[in-house]
C-alpha positions in Angstrom: 0.0 0.0 0.0 1.2 3.5 -0.9 2.3 5.7 2.0 1.2 9.3 2.4 4.3 11.5 2.9 3.9 15.0 4.2 6.9 16.8 2.9 7.2 20.5 3.7 9.3 23.4 5.0 8.7 24.9 8.4 10.3 27.7 10.3 12.1 27.1 13.6 9.1 28.5 15.4 6.7 26.2 13.5 5.2 28.2 10.7 4.6 26.9 7.2 3.8 30.4 5.8 4.4 33.9 7.0 1.5 36.2 8.2 0.9 37.2 4.6 1.3 33.8 3.0 5.0 34.4 2.2 7.4 31.5 1.7 10.4 33.6 0.7 12.3 32.2 3.7 12.4 28.7 2.1 15.9 27.5 1.1 16.6 25.0 -1.7 20.1 23.6 -1.4 21.5 21.3 -4.1 22.4 18.8 -1.3 18.7 18.4 -0.4 18.2 16.0 -3.3 14.6 17.0 -3.8 14.5 15.1 -7.1 15.5 12.0 -5.2 12.4 12.5 -3.1 10.3 13.0 -6.2 11.6 9.7 -7.7 9.9 7.9 -4.8 6.4 9.3 -5.4 4.0 9.0 -8.3 1.1 11.0 -6.9 0.5 14.4 -5.3 -2.4 15.5 -3.1 -3.3 19.2 -3.2 -5.9 21.4 -1.7 -7.6 23.6 -4.3 -5.9 26.9 -3.4 -2.4 25.2 -3.5 -3.2 23.5 -6.7 -4.3 26.7 -8.3 -1.1 28.4 -7.2 1.4 25.6 -7.8 -0.2 22.6 -9.5 0.7 23.9 -12.9 3.4 26.3 -12.0 6.1 26.9 -14.7 9.4 28.4 -13.7 10.7 31.6 -15.4 12.4 31.0 -18.7 15.7 32.2 -17.1 15.4 29.6 -14.2 18.4 27.3 -13.9 18.4 23.7 -15.2 17.9 22.3 -11.7 14.7 24.3 -11.1 13.4 23.4 -14.6 14.0 19.7 -14.0 12.4 19.9 -10.6 9.2 21.3 -11.9 9.2 18.9 -14.9 9.4 16.0 -12.4 6.6 17.5 -10.3 4.3 17.8 -13.3 4.9 14.2 -14.4 3.0 13.0 -11.3 -0.6 12.0 -11.0 -2.5 14.9 -9.2 -5.5 14.8 -7.0 -7.2 18.0 -5.7 -9.3 17.9 -2.6 -12.0 20.5 -2.9 -15.7 21.2 -2.3 -15.7 22.6 -5.8 -16.0 20.1 -8.6 -14.1 21.0 -11.7 -13.1 19.4 -15.0 -9.3 19.6 -15.4 -7.3 17.4 -17.7 -4.2 17.7 -15.5 -5.8 16.6 -12.2 -8.6 14.6 -10.7 -10.9 16.5 -8.2 -12.1 14.8 -5.1 -15.1 16.3 -3.4 -16.7 13.4 -1.5 -15.6 11.1 1.3 -11.9 11.9 1.8 -11.0 8.7 3.7 -12.7 6.4 1.1 -11.0 8.3 -1.8 -7.6 8.2 -0.2 -7.8 4.5 0.6 -8.8 3.7 -2.9 -5.8 5.7 -4.3 -3.5 4.1 -1.7 -4.6 0.6 -2.8 -3.8 1.2 -6.5 -0.2 0.3 -5.9 2.8 2.1 -7.2 5.0 4.6 -5.4 4.2 6.8 -2.4 2.0 9.9 -2.3 3.2 13.4 -1.5 0.7 15.4 0.6 1.6 18.8 -0.8 -1.0 20.9 1.1 -2.2 23.6 1.7 -2.6 24.1 5.4 -6.3 23.2 5.5 -5.8 19.9 3.7 -2.8 19.1 5.9 -4.9 19.7 9.0 -7.7 17.5 7.7 -5.2 14.6 6.9 -3.6 15.0 10.4 -7.0 14.9 12.1 -8.1 11.8 10.1 -4.8 10.0 10.8 -4.0 9.6 7.1 -0.3 10.7 7.2 2.2 7.9 7.3 5.5 9.9 7.1 6.2 13.4 8.3 9.3 14.8 6.4 9.7 18.2 7.9 12.6 20.5 6.9 13.2 23.1 9.6 14.6 26.3 8.2 16.9 28.5 10.2 14.5 31.4 10.5 11.9 32.5 13.1 8.9 34.5 11.8 7.0 35.2 15.1 3.7 34.8 13.4 2.1 33.1 10.4 0.3 29.8 9.6 1.4 27.1 12.0 1.9 23.5 11.0 0.1 22.1 14.0 -2.9 24.0 15.2 -5.9 22.9 17.2 -5.2 19.2 16.9 -8.1 16.9 17.8 -5.6 14.6 19.6 -1.9 14.0 20.0 0.1 12.8 17.0 2.7 10.2 18.1 5.7 10.0 15.9 8.9 7.9 15.7 12.0 9.5 14.5 13.4 7.6 11.5 16.1 9.8 10.1 17.7 13.3 10.3 19.7 15.2 7.8 21.6 18.5 8.1 22.2 20.6 5.0 24.8 23.2 4.2 22.3 26.0 4.6 21.5 25.0 8.2 18.2 23.4 7.2 17.6 20.3 9.4 15.3 17.6 7.9 13.4 15.4 10.4 11.7 12.3 9.1 9.2 10.7 11.3 6.7 7.8 10.9 3.4 7.8 12.7 2.9 5.4 15.5 -0.4 3.8 15.0 
C-alpha cells in the first residue's frame, strides 16, 4: 500500500507560511536532493488553493536547469485536488466526496508513495483523520514570530517515531518521522 508523505518546509518557530502567506524564507540547497524525493512518489495531493497556485506552475524561462528539472518532475506525477468545488481539469482529478474512502482507494492502487503537498487546511484534515504515514519536515533557520502554524488545534496528539535526520549546508535540518499507530 502507498504511504502518504507530508513533505514541507517549516520555520524554527513552527510556521509553514508567514503572516501574509509568504514563503520567501524557504531555502533549496543542491544537497537536499529533492529530485530524489520526487523519484519515490507517483502521486501528489493538493488542496484547491495550493493546486491553483502551484499545481501547474512553470518556472521563469531564465530559471536554472535544476529548477526546470524539478518542476518537470513534479508535473509528471498524477495529481488529486481535494476541494468542495467540482471541476473538470485534464491535469488533475478533483475529489469532493468522502476523503477517507477516496484516499484509501488511491493508496490501494499500488505504485510509489503519495506526496501530501498541502495547503494548510488539507494538511490539518489529513492530520485529524490520521492519514499521514510519514512526516518529512525540513526546519529552516528562521523564526517569523507569526504566520500559519503546521500544528494548530489538533483533535488529539500525534505520536511519531524519528526515522532519520539530515543536516544541509544552509543550516536546514530535515526530520523524518513515521506515525505510531
